[in-house]
C-alpha positions as YAML, in Angstrom:
chain: A
units: angstrom
residues:
- id: 1
  name: UNK
  ca: [0.00, 0.00, 0.00]
- id: 2
  name: UNK
  ca: [1.05, 3.61, -0.56]
- id: 3
  name: UNK
  ca: [1.55, 6.14, 2.21]
- id: 4
  name: UNK
  ca: [-1.92, 7.70, 1.66]
- id: 5
  name: UNK
  ca: [-3.64, 4.34, 2.07]
- id: 6
  name: UNK
  ca: [-1.55, 3.48, 5.12]
- id: 7
  name: UNK
  ca: [-2.23, 6.87, 6.69]
- id: 8
  name: UNK
  ca: [-5.97, 6.42, 6.23]
- id: 9
  name: UNK
  ca: [-5.64, 2.86, 7.57]
- id: 10
  name: UNK
  ca: [-3.90, 4.16, 10.73]
- id: 11
  name: UNK
  ca: [-6.59, 6.79, 11.26]
- id: 12
  name: UNK
  ca: [-9.24, 4.09, 10.87]
- id: 13
  name: UNK
  ca: [-7.50, 1.81, 13.38]
- id: 14
  name: UNK
  ca: [-7.30, 4.70, 15.85]
- id: 15
  name: UNK
  ca: [-11.02, 5.40, 15.44]
- id: 16
  name: UNK
  ca: [-11.83, 1.73, 16.02]
- id: 17
  name: UNK
  ca: [-9.61, 1.47, 19.09]
- id: 18
  name: UNK
  ca: [-11.10, 4.63, 20.56]
- id: 19
  name: UNK
  ca: [-14.58, 3.18, 20.18]
- id: 20
  name: UNK
  ca: [-13.94, -0.42, 21.24]
- id: 21
  name: UNK
  ca: [-10.79, -0.73, 23.39]
- id: 22
  name: UNK
  ca: [-11.36, -0.06, 27.14]
- id: 23
  name: UNK
  ca: [-7.85, 1.35, 27.59]
- id: 24
  name: UNK
  ca: [-7.94, 3.63, 24.54]
- id: 25
  name: UNK
  ca: [-11.44, 4.83, 25.45]
- id: 26
  name: UNK
  ca: [-10.35, 6.20, 28.83]
- id: 27
  name: UNK
  ca: [-7.28, 8.14, 27.62]
- id: 28
  name: UNK
  ca: [-7.24, 11.95, 27.77]
- id: 29
  name: UNK
  ca: [-4.73, 14.52, 26.57]
- id: 30
  name: UNK
  ca: [-3.42, 14.62, 30.15]
- id: 31
  name: UNK
  ca: [-2.88, 10.85, 30.41]
- id: 32
  name: UNK
  ca: [-1.23, 10.77, 26.97]
- id: 33
  name: UNK
  ca: [1.16, 13.64, 27.79]
- id: 34
  name: UNK
  ca: [3.70, 11.66, 29.83]
- id: 35
  name: UNK
  ca: [3.61, 8.79, 27.34]
- id: 36
  name: UNK
  ca: [4.27, 11.20, 24.47]
- id: 37
  name: UNK
  ca: [7.27, 12.62, 26.30]
- id: 38
  name: UNK
  ca: [8.56, 9.08, 26.86]
- id: 39
  name: UNK
  ca: [8.11, 8.21, 23.18]
- id: 40
  name: UNK
  ca: [9.98, 11.38, 22.19]
- id: 41
  name: UNK
  ca: [12.92, 10.43, 24.38]
- id: 42
  name: UNK
  ca: [12.90, 6.93, 22.94]
- id: 43
  name: UNK
  ca: [13.12, 8.47, 19.47]
- id: 44
  name: UNK
  ca: [15.96, 10.69, 20.68]
- id: 45
  name: UNK
  ca: [17.81, 7.61, 21.97]
- id: 46
  name: UNK
  ca: [17.36, 5.85, 18.63]
- id: 47
  name: UNK
  ca: [18.68, 8.92, 16.79]
- id: 48
  name: UNK
  ca: [21.70, 9.14, 19.09]
- id: 49
  name: UNK
  ca: [22.46, 5.49, 18.34]
- id: 50
  name: UNK
  ca: [21.66, 6.00, 14.63]
- id: 51
  name: UNK
  ca: [19.51, 2.90, 14.85]
- id: 52
  name: UNK
  ca: [17.32, 3.32, 11.77]
- id: 53
  name: UNK
  ca: [15.07, 0.39, 12.56]
- id: 54
  name: UNK
  ca: [14.24, 1.85, 15.97]
- id: 55
  name: UNK
  ca: [13.89, 5.35, 14.50]
- id: 56
  name: UNK
  ca: [11.27, 3.97, 12.10]
- id: 57
  name: UNK
  ca: [9.40, 2.28, 14.96]
- id: 58
  name: UNK
  ca: [9.50, 5.31, 17.26]
- id: 59
  name: UNK
  ca: [8.32, 7.63, 14.49]
- id: 60
  name: UNK
  ca: [5.31, 5.35, 14.11]
- id: 61
  name: UNK
  ca: [4.58, 5.58, 17.84]
- id: 62
  name: UNK
  ca: [4.75, 9.37, 17.77]
- id: 63
  name: UNK
  ca: [2.55, 9.52, 14.66]
- id: 64
  name: UNK
  ca: [-0.01, 7.40, 16.50]
- id: 65
  name: UNK
  ca: [0.03, 9.88, 19.39]
- id: 66
  name: UNK
  ca: [-0.55, 12.80, 17.03]
- id: 67
  name: UNK
  ca: [-3.57, 11.07, 15.54]
- id: 68
  name: UNK
  ca: [-4.78, 10.15, 19.05]
- id: 69
  name: UNK
  ca: [-4.67, 13.79, 20.21]
- id: 70
  name: UNK
  ca: [-6.51, 14.91, 17.08]
- id: 71
  name: UNK
  ca: [-9.18, 12.24, 17.64]
- id: 72
  name: UNK
  ca: [-9.76, 13.45, 21.21]
- id: 73
  name: UNK
  ca: [-9.85, 17.07, 20.03]
- id: 74
  name: UNK
  ca: [-12.48, 16.14, 17.45]
- id: 75
  name: UNK
  ca: [-14.61, 14.48, 20.12]
- id: 76
  name: UNK
  ca: [-14.52, 17.73, 22.10]
- id: 77
  name: UNK
  ca: [-15.27, 19.86, 19.03]
- id: 78
  name: UNK
  ca: [-11.92, 21.62, 19.28]
- id: 79
  name: UNK
  ca: [-10.32, 20.73, 15.93]
- id: 80
  name: UNK
  ca: [-9.87, 17.83, 13.54]
- id: 81
  name: UNK
  ca: [-6.85, 16.00, 12.16]
- id: 82
  name: UNK
  ca: [-7.46, 17.77, 8.86]
- id: 83
  name: UNK
  ca: [-7.28, 21.12, 10.69]
- id: 84
  name: UNK
  ca: [-3.86, 20.11, 12.02]
- id: 85
  name: UNK
  ca: [-2.63, 19.17, 8.55]
- id: 86
  name: UNK
  ca: [-4.02, 22.35, 6.98]
- id: 87
  name: UNK
  ca: [-2.46, 24.54, 9.68]
- id: 88
  name: UNK
  ca: [1.05, 23.10, 9.34]
- id: 89
  name: UNK
  ca: [0.88, 23.31, 5.53]
- id: 90
  name: UNK
  ca: [-0.14, 26.98, 5.69]
- id: 91
  name: UNK
  ca: [2.51, 27.75, 8.32]
- id: 92
  name: UNK
  ca: [5.29, 26.20, 6.24]
- id: 93
  name: UNK
  ca: [4.27, 28.20, 3.18]
- id: 94
  name: UNK
  ca: [4.05, 31.49, 5.09]
- id: 95
  name: UNK
  ca: [7.37, 30.95, 6.85]
- id: 96
  name: UNK
  ca: [9.24, 30.06, 3.66]
- id: 97
  name: UNK
  ca: [8.73, 33.17, 1.52]
- id: 98
  name: UNK
  ca: [12.07, 32.45, -0.17]
- id: 99
  name: UNK
  ca: [10.40, 29.37, -1.68]
- id: 100
  name: UNK
  ca: [6.75, 30.44, -2.00]
- id: 101
  name: UNK
  ca: [7.27, 34.20, -2.27]
- id: 102
  name: UNK
  ca: [9.67, 36.87, -3.51]
- id: 103
  name: UNK
  ca: [12.12, 36.96, -0.59]
- id: 104
  name: UNK
  ca: [15.77, 36.26, -1.46]
- id: 105
  name: UNK
  ca: [18.14, 34.46, 0.91]
- id: 106
  name: UNK
  ca: [21.84, 33.63, 0.70]
- id: 107
  name: UNK
  ca: [22.10, 30.86, 3.29]
- id: 108
  name: UNK
  ca: [20.40, 28.97, 6.12]
- id: 109
  name: UNK
  ca: [21.13, 31.79, 8.60]
- id: 110
  name: UNK
  ca: [19.03, 34.17, 6.48]
- id: 111
  name: UNK
  ca: [16.24, 31.58, 6.53]
- id: 112
  name: UNK
  ca: [16.29, 31.41, 10.34]
- id: 113
  name: UNK
  ca: [16.32, 35.21, 10.66]
- id: 114
  name: UNK
  ca: [13.31, 35.50, 8.36]
- id: 115
  name: UNK
  ca: [11.56, 32.77, 10.35]
- id: 116
  name: UNK
  ca: [11.93, 34.74, 13.59]
- id: 117
  name: UNK
  ca: [10.78, 37.99, 11.93]
- id: 118
  name: UNK
  ca: [7.68, 36.28, 10.57]
- id: 119
  name: UNK
  ca: [6.84, 34.81, 13.99]
- id: 120
  name: UNK
  ca: [7.10, 38.28, 15.57]
- id: 121
  name: UNK
  ca: [4.80, 39.65, 12.87]
- id: 122
  name: UNK
  ca: [2.30, 36.92, 13.79]
- id: 123
  name: UNK
  ca: [1.98, 38.35, 17.29]
- id: 124
  name: UNK
  ca: [4.86, 36.79, 19.24]
- id: 125
  name: UNK
  ca: [5.92, 39.20, 21.99]
- id: 126
  name: UNK
  ca: [9.57, 38.10, 22.03]
- id: 127
  name: UNK
  ca: [12.03, 36.20, 19.89]
- id: 128
  name: UNK
  ca: [12.31, 33.85, 22.89]
- id: 129
  name: UNK
  ca: [8.55, 33.17, 23.05]
- id: 130
  name: UNK
  ca: [8.86, 29.92, 21.12]
- id: 131
  name: UNK
  ca: [11.18, 28.25, 23.64]
- id: 132
  name: UNK
  ca: [9.14, 25.65, 25.57]
- id: 133
  name: UNK
  ca: [9.31, 26.07, 29.35]
- id: 134
  name: UNK
  ca: [9.62, 22.32, 29.94]
- id: 135
  name: UNK
  ca: [12.64, 21.74, 27.67]
- id: 136
  name: UNK
  ca: [15.65, 20.12, 29.37]
- id: 137
  name: UNK
  ca: [17.96, 22.90, 30.56]
- id: 138
  name: UNK
  ca: [20.87, 22.24, 28.18]
- id: 139
  name: UNK
  ca: [18.57, 22.00, 25.15]
- id: 140
  name: UNK
  ca: [16.75, 25.13, 26.30]
- id: 141
  name: UNK
  ca: [20.02, 27.05, 26.68]
- id: 142
  name: UNK
  ca: [21.00, 26.19, 23.10]
- id: 143
  name: UNK
  ca: [17.58, 27.21, 21.76]
- id: 144
  name: UNK
  ca: [17.67, 30.51, 23.67]
- id: 145
  name: UNK
  ca: [21.10, 31.29, 22.28]
- id: 146
  name: UNK
  ca: [20.10, 30.35, 18.72]
- id: 147
  name: UNK
  ca: [17.08, 32.64, 18.89]
- id: 148
  name: UNK
  ca: [19.05, 35.54, 20.38]
- id: 149
  name: UNK
  ca: [21.51, 35.10, 17.53]
- id: 150
  name: UNK
  ca: [18.80, 35.90, 14.99]
- id: 151
  name: UNK
  ca: [18.64, 39.53, 16.16]
- id: 152
  name: UNK
  ca: [22.44, 39.87, 16.24]
- id: 153
  name: UNK
  ca: [22.93, 39.25, 19.98]
- id: 154
  name: UNK
  ca: [25.87, 36.96, 19.36]
- id: 155
  name: UNK
  ca: [29.64, 36.77, 19.80]
- id: 156
  name: UNK
  ca: [31.68, 37.29, 16.63]
- id: 157
  name: UNK
  ca: [34.16, 34.44, 17.05]
- id: 158
  name: UNK
  ca: [34.69, 31.35, 19.17]
- id: 159
  name: UNK
  ca: [37.81, 32.77, 20.83]
- id: 160
  name: UNK
  ca: [35.67, 35.46, 22.46]
- id: 161
  name: UNK
  ca: [33.24, 32.82, 23.71]
- id: 162
  name: UNK
  ca: [36.07, 30.80, 25.26]
- id: 163
  name: UNK
  ca: [37.28, 33.92, 27.09]
- id: 164
  name: UNK
  ca: [33.73, 34.24, 28.45]
- id: 165
  name: UNK
  ca: [33.83, 30.61, 29.60]
- id: 166
  name: UNK
  ca: [37.07, 31.26, 31.48]
- id: 167
  name: UNK
  ca: [35.63, 34.46, 32.98]
- id: 168
  name: UNK
  ca: [32.60, 32.53, 34.26]
- id: 169
  name: UNK
  ca: [34.88, 29.82, 35.68]
- id: 170
  name: UNK
  ca: [36.86, 32.45, 37.57]
- id: 171
  name: UNK
  ca: [33.64, 33.89, 38.97]
- id: 172
  name: UNK
  ca: [32.60, 30.41, 40.07]
- id: 173
  name: UNK
  ca: [35.88, 29.93, 41.92]
- id: 174
  name: UNK
  ca: [35.41, 33.31, 43.59]
- id: 175
  name: UNK
  ca: [31.91, 32.32, 44.69]
- id: 176
  name: UNK
  ca: [33.29, 29.07, 46.13]
- id: 177
  name: UNK
  ca: [35.85, 31.08, 48.13]
- id: 178
  name: UNK
  ca: [33.03, 33.26, 49.46]
- id: 179
  name: UNK
  ca: [31.23, 30.10, 50.62]
- id: 180
  name: UNK
  ca: [27.88, 31.42, 49.35]
- id: 181
  name: UNK
  ca: [25.76, 28.45, 48.24]
- id: 182
  name: UNK
  ca: [23.29, 30.48, 46.15]
- id: 183
  name: UNK
  ca: [26.07, 32.42, 44.47]
- id: 184
  name: UNK
  ca: [27.92, 29.18, 43.71]
- id: 185
  name: UNK
  ca: [24.80, 27.70, 42.11]
- id: 186
  name: UNK
  ca: [24.21, 30.85, 40.04]
- id: 187
  name: UNK
  ca: [27.82, 31.00, 38.84]
- id: 188
  name: UNK
  ca: [27.84, 27.27, 38.06]
- id: 189
  name: UNK
  ca: [24.76, 27.84, 35.90]
- id: 190
  name: UNK
  ca: [26.60, 30.66, 34.12]
- id: 191
  name: UNK
  ca: [29.51, 28.31, 33.41]
- id: 192
  name: UNK
  ca: [27.19, 25.71, 31.91]
- id: 193
  name: UNK
  ca: [25.37, 28.33, 29.83]
- id: 194
  name: UNK
  ca: [28.66, 29.67, 28.47]
- id: 195
  name: UNK
  ca: [29.88, 26.14, 27.66]
- id: 196
  name: UNK
  ca: [26.68, 25.45, 25.72]
- id: 197
  name: UNK
  ca: [27.34, 28.66, 23.82]
- id: 198
  name: UNK
  ca: [30.91, 27.56, 23.09]
- id: 199
  name: UNK
  ca: [29.61, 24.21, 21.86]
- id: 200
  name: UNK
  ca: [27.44, 26.03, 19.33]
- id: 201
  name: UNK
  ca: [30.49, 27.86, 18.00]
- id: 202
  name: UNK
  ca: [32.24, 24.51, 17.63]
- id: 203
  name: UNK
  ca: [29.16, 23.19, 15.76]
- id: 204
  name: UNK
  ca: [28.55, 20.66, 18.54]
- id: 205
  name: UNK
  ca: [25.17, 19.67, 19.96]
- id: 206
  name: UNK
  ca: [25.90, 20.07, 23.69]
- id: 207
  name: UNK
  ca: [23.02, 17.82, 24.74]
- id: 208
  name: UNK
  ca: [24.11, 15.04, 22.40]
- id: 209
  name: UNK
  ca: [27.76, 15.44, 23.40]
- id: 210
  name: UNK
  ca: [26.88, 15.04, 27.07]
- id: 211
  name: UNK
  ca: [24.68, 12.03, 26.31]
- id: 212
  name: UNK
  ca: [27.53, 10.38, 24.42]
- id: 213
  name: UNK
  ca: [29.73, 10.93, 27.46]
- id: 214
  name: UNK
  ca: [27.01, 9.47, 29.70]
- id: 215
  name: UNK
  ca: [26.86, 6.36, 27.54]
- id: 216
  name: UNK
  ca: [30.64, 6.06, 27.49]
- id: 217
  name: UNK
  ca: [30.83, 6.36, 31.28]
- id: 218
  name: UNK
  ca: [28.08, 3.75, 31.77]
- id: 219
  name: UNK
  ca: [29.85, 1.33, 29.42]
- id: 220
  name: UNK
  ca: [33.23, 1.81, 31.12]
- id: 221
  name: UNK
  ca: [31.79, 1.56, 34.62]
- id: 222
  name: UNK
  ca: [29.97, -1.66, 33.81]
- id: 223
  name: UNK
  ca: [33.15, -3.08, 32.29]
- id: 224
  name: UNK
  ca: [35.00, -2.13, 35.45]
- id: 225
  name: UNK
  ca: [32.42, -4.04, 37.49]
- id: 226
  name: UNK
  ca: [32.85, -7.09, 35.25]
- id: 227
  name: UNK
  ca: [36.64, -7.03, 35.47]
- id: 228
  name: UNK
  ca: [36.53, -6.59, 39.24]
- id: 229
  name: UNK
  ca: [34.18, -9.55, 39.53]
- id: 230
  name: UNK
  ca: [36.47, -11.67, 37.34]
- id: 231
  name: UNK
  ca: [39.25, -10.86, 39.83]
- id: 232
  name: UNK
  ca: [36.95, -11.86, 42.71]
- id: 233
  name: UNK
  ca: [36.79, -8.27, 43.91]
- id: 234
  name: UNK
  ca: [33.91, -6.07, 45.00]
- id: 235
  name: UNK
  ca: [33.92, -2.35, 44.16]
- id: 236
  name: UNK
  ca: [32.63, -1.55, 47.65]
- id: 237
  name: UNK
  ca: [35.79, -3.07, 49.15]
- id: 238
  name: UNK
  ca: [38.26, -1.59, 46.65]
- id: 239
  name: UNK
  ca: [40.23, 1.61, 47.05]
- id: 240
  name: UNK
  ca: [39.89, 4.45, 44.56]
- id: 241
  name: UNK
  ca: [43.40, 3.66, 43.32]
- id: 242
  name: UNK
  ca: [42.43, 0.02, 42.62]
- id: 243
  name: UNK
  ca: [39.30, 1.06, 40.75]
- id: 244
  name: UNK
  ca: [41.21, 3.71, 38.83]
- id: 245
  name: UNK
  ca: [43.72, 1.09, 37.74]
- id: 246
  name: UNK
  ca: [40.93, -1.01, 36.20]
- id: 247
  name: UNK
  ca: [39.35, 2.12, 34.75]
- id: 248
  name: UNK
  ca: [42.54, 2.91, 32.86]
- id: 249
  name: UNK
  ca: [42.54, -0.62, 31.43]
- id: 250
  name: UNK
  ca: [38.94, -0.20, 30.28]
- id: 251
  name: UNK
  ca: [39.74, 3.16, 28.65]
- id: 252
  name: UNK
  ca: [42.28, 1.47, 26.41]
- id: 253
  name: UNK
  ca: [39.74, -1.08, 25.16]
- id: 254
  name: UNK
  ca: [38.27, -0.60, 21.72]
- id: 255
  name: UNK
  ca: [34.88, 1.16, 21.96]
- id: 256
  name: UNK
  ca: [31.82, -0.98, 21.29]
- id: 257
  name: UNK
  ca: [29.32, 0.60, 18.89]
...
């Protein structure tokens, strides 16, 4: 079957489940919310691993959720799935005047600047209005910085950003000397924010970079546990020096993809 037939088939299955399945019948937008967040993170994990089979599966799960929300909205006379499709089509056309209009652009940065200008013309009160409150902090920091960049509030070169990182680190150390817990927390936040900014200038996704490090640490720590067990040792009974010795062995092992 083609994608149109399969899309209509999925909508039909959703309608049938909503009418006949006890579990599907009792779901609301509130009960679906946490599950949607979970599915989104599962998709993010699959993308990080570049597991195309899982990406395909998770995209299907998220598509099902979209159709589920639209079905519930239709039941409450709020909007229909067709309204959702029509709205996103219209939005894409309006926000791409360089494709569907007379606007000229030279690169992707011009596209993003136009996008922000159009959103402001649509009634947004700030260029930062589109940043979701519930985004994870590192992702949110990157989005805030990207949006501020569109109005020219941006460093010129990465060397300047690194100087800012070092400045924030010095301020953190000063706060630590002052033994002021709230000041330490605030300055630590400034360090993280400046590092996210530096990551952007290095063309690195800070969130993904940290997640890769998380995965690497988990893998190495588990290997350390295995090696210790093979030597009839327990991490709880080992000194830091003993664990560090095994850790250095694990670091030299070839990474497992």
